[in-house]
C-alpha positions as CSV (number, residue, x, y, z in Angstrom):
1,M,-0.1,-2.5,28.4
2,I,1.4,0.9,28.7
3,I,1.7,3.1,25.6
4,K,3.8,6.2,25.5
5,S,3.7,8.3,22.4
6,F,6.3,10.8,21.2
7,T,6.1,13.2,18.2
8,F,9.5,13.7,16.5
9,N,11.3,15.2,13.5
10,P,10.3,17.9,11.0
11,F,7.4,15.7,9.7
12,S,5.8,15.4,13.2
13,T,5.9,11.6,13.1
14,N,4.6,9.6,16.0
15,C,6.8,7.1,17.8
16,Y,5.2,4.6,20.2
17,V,7.0,2.9,23.2
18,V,4.8,0.0,24.4
19,E,5.4,-1.9,27.6
20,S,4.0,-5.2,28.9
21,G,5.5,-6.4,32.1
22,E,9.3,-6.0,31.7
23,D,9.2,-6.2,27.9
24,I,9.3,-3.1,25.8
25,V,8.8,-2.6,22.0
26,V,9.2,0.5,19.9
27,V,7.0,1.1,16.9
28,D,8.5,3.6,14.4
29,P,11.6,5.1,16.0
30,S,11.1,8.6,14.4
31,S,13.6,10.5,16.5
32,Q,16.0,12.6,14.4
33,A,17.8,15.2,16.4
34,D,20.3,14.3,19.2
35,S,17.8,15.8,21.7
36,E,15.1,13.5,20.4
37,H,17.3,10.4,20.4
38,G,18.2,11.3,24.0
39,L,14.6,11.8,25.1
40,L,13.5,8.4,23.6
41,I,16.5,6.5,25.0
42,D,16.2,8.1,28.4
43,Y,12.5,7.3,28.6
44,I,13.1,3.6,27.7
45,E,15.9,3.3,30.2
46,S,13.8,5.0,32.9
47,R,11.1,2.3,32.7
48,G,13.4,-0.4,34.0
49,G,12.4,-3.0,31.4
50,V,14.2,-4.5,28.4
51,L,13.7,-3.3,24.8
52,Q,12.9,-6.5,22.9
53,R,12.0,-5.3,19.4
54,I,12.0,-2.3,17.1
55,L,9.1,-2.6,14.7
56,L,8.4,-0.5,11.6
57,T,5.0,0.1,10.1
58,H,6.9,1.1,6.9
59,A,10.2,2.5,5.8
60,H,9.6,6.1,4.8
61,I,12.4,8.3,6.2
62,D,10.2,10.0,8.8
63,H,9.6,6.7,10.5
64,V,13.2,5.4,10.4
65,F,15.3,8.4,11.5
66,G,16.0,6.8,14.9
67,C,16.7,3.3,13.7
68,K,20.5,3.4,13.8
69,R,20.8,5.2,17.1
70,L,18.2,3.1,18.9
71,S,19.5,-0.2,17.4
72,E,23.1,0.5,18.3
73,H,22.3,1.8,21.8
74,F,20.2,-1.2,22.9
75,G,21.7,-3.9,20.6
76,V,18.3,-4.7,19.1
77,G,17.6,-5.1,15.4
78,I,14.8,-3.6,13.4
79,E,12.0,-5.5,11.8
80,V,10.0,-4.5,8.6
81,H,8.0,-6.0,5.8
82,A,10.1,-7.4,2.9
83,A,8.6,-5.0,0.4
84,E,10.0,-2.1,2.4
85,R,13.7,-3.2,2.1
86,M,14.4,-1.0,-1.0
87,L,13.0,2.0,0.8
88,L,15.1,1.2,3.8
89,Q,18.3,0.7,1.7
90,R,17.6,4.0,0.0
91,A,16.9,6.0,3.1
92,E,19.7,8.4,2.5
93,T,18.4,9.1,-1.0
94,Q,14.9,9.7,0.4
95,A,16.4,12.1,2.9
96,A,18.3,14.0,0.3
97,M,15.1,14.5,-1.7
98,F,13.5,16.2,1.3
99,G,16.7,18.2,2.2
100,V,17.1,16.5,5.7
101,E,19.9,14.5,7.3
102,L,19.6,10.9,8.3
103,E,21.8,8.3,9.8
104,P,21.5,5.2,7.5
105,P,19.4,2.5,9.2
106,P,20.8,-1.0,9.7
107,E,19.7,-4.0,7.7
108,P,16.6,-5.6,9.3
109,V,17.1,-8.6,11.4
110,S,13.7,-10.0,10.6
111,L,11.1,-9.5,7.9
112,L,7.5,-9.2,9.0
113,E,5.2,-11.4,7.1
114,P,1.4,-11.0,7.1
115,D,-0.2,-12.9,9.9
116,T,3.0,-13.0,11.9
117,V,2.4,-13.1,15.6
118,I,4.4,-10.8,17.8
119,S,4.5,-11.7,21.5
120,F,6.0,-9.7,24.3
121,G,5.1,-9.7,28.0
122,D,1.5,-10.9,28.0
123,R,0.6,-9.2,24.7
124,T,0.0,-10.9,21.4
125,W,-0.1,-8.7,18.2
126,E,-1.0,-9.7,14.7
127,V,0.9,-8.2,11.7
128,L,-1.6,-7.2,9.0
129,H,-0.4,-6.2,5.5
130,T,-2.0,-2.8,4.7
131,P,-0.3,-1.5,1.6
132,G,-1.2,1.6,-0.5
133,H,0.8,4.3,1.2
134,S,3.9,2.1,0.6
135,P,4.1,-1.4,-0.8
136,G,5.0,-3.1,2.5
137,S,3.1,-1.0,5.0
138,V,1.8,-3.1,7.9
139,S,-0.4,-2.5,10.9
140,F,0.1,-4.1,14.3
141,V,-3.1,-5.3,15.9
142,D,-3.8,-6.0,19.6
143,R,-7.2,-7.5,19.5
144,A,-7.5,-8.0,23.2
145,E,-6.7,-4.4,23.9
146,G,-8.7,-3.1,20.9
147,V,-5.8,-1.1,19.4
148,V,-4.2,-0.9,16.0
149,F,-0.9,0.8,15.2
150,A,-1.8,1.8,11.7
151,G,1.2,3.8,10.5
152,D,0.3,6.1,7.6
153,V,-2.7,4.2,6.4
154,L,-5.5,5.9,8.3
155,F,-5.5,9.2,10.2
156,A,-8.0,11.2,12.2
157,G,-9.9,12.9,9.4
158,S,-7.6,11.8,6.6
159,I,-5.8,8.9,4.9
160,G,-2.2,8.3,3.9
161,R,-0.8,10.0,0.8
162,T,-0.4,7.8,-2.2
163,D,1.9,9.9,-4.4
164,L,5.1,8.4,-3.2
165,W,7.0,5.4,-4.7
166,Q,4.6,2.5,-5.3
167,G,1.8,4.3,-3.6
168,S,-1.7,3.4,-4.8
169,L,-5.0,5.0,-3.8
170,P,-7.1,1.9,-4.8
171,T,-4.8,-0.3,-2.8
172,L,-4.9,2.0,0.2
173,M,-8.7,2.1,0.2
174,R,-8.8,-1.7,0.0
175,S,-6.5,-1.8,3.0
176,I,-8.7,0.5,5.0
177,F,-12.1,-1.1,4.0
178,D,-11.0,-4.7,3.8
179,V,-8.5,-4.9,6.7
180,L,-9.0,-2.0,9.2
181,V,-12.7,-1.4,9.1
182,P,-13.6,-5.0,9.9
183,L,-11.6,-4.7,13.1
184,G,-14.8,-2.9,14.5
185,D,-15.9,0.6,15.3
186,A,-14.5,0.4,18.9
187,F,-11.0,-0.2,17.8
188,R,-8.6,2.6,18.7
189,V,-6.3,3.7,15.9
190,L,-2.8,4.9,16.8
191,P,-1.6,6.6,13.5
192,G,1.8,7.6,12.3
193,H,0.8,11.3,12.4
194,G,-1.7,13.2,14.4
195,P,-4.0,12.2,17.3
196,S,-5.5,8.8,18.0
197,T,-9.0,8.0,16.7
198,T,-11.3,5.1,16.4
199,I,-12.5,3.0,13.4
200,G,-16.1,4.1,14.1
201,R,-15.3,7.8,14.2
202,E,-13.4,7.6,10.9
203,R,-16.0,5.4,9.2
204,L,-18.7,7.9,10.1
205,S,-16.9,11.2,9.7
206,N,-13.7,10.9,7.6
207,P,-14.4,12.5,4.3
208,H,-12.3,10.0,2.5
209,L,-14.4,7.1,3.8
210,V,-17.9,8.4,4.1
211,G,-19.9,7.4,1.0
212,H,-16.9,5.7,-0.5
213,A,-15.9,2.1,-1.0
214,P,-12.7,0.4,-2.3
215,L,-11.9,1.6,-5.8
């Protein structure tokens, strides 16, 4: 499995392009500017594979800026948890609140249910529901590779904010302690913002986790 990360838009949001054989998936197409769209599309095309899926960890604007452009260019629909549809449908309103421009994302072609299995190439990912930052936040887990794409649930040294629509700190902490931490200390966390980390590193040093338990 080959993972290429990009950091796009004014919110410095990570976008991941993941390859397995000739299959490619994109997690959180965060490209906003034309130059960013071009960089992302050019990279995907340069790999010689086929984009199979566009997956969203959640539907806050900084994670969906590139949905329309990427979907139209490759003819591939977006996939998101059902609880995120309202955020997706109100993406333009979200953007206006932050004073940024956004091309409205298309309707999802598939709704990601917890425990859904995503297969591409020789990879098998699990979809785990990890709400708290948003109601339908999900994490994509590759157990064989020991990697979790965690969106805005857990960061290196921090956790996702919970002051946005339907955010909840108690719910977020349960997602971290009940869903992510049990993956094991060696699991690599690829977050929606900032550098990668591991479950063990965060469990031992993250000030939001050390000495705390689910509320």
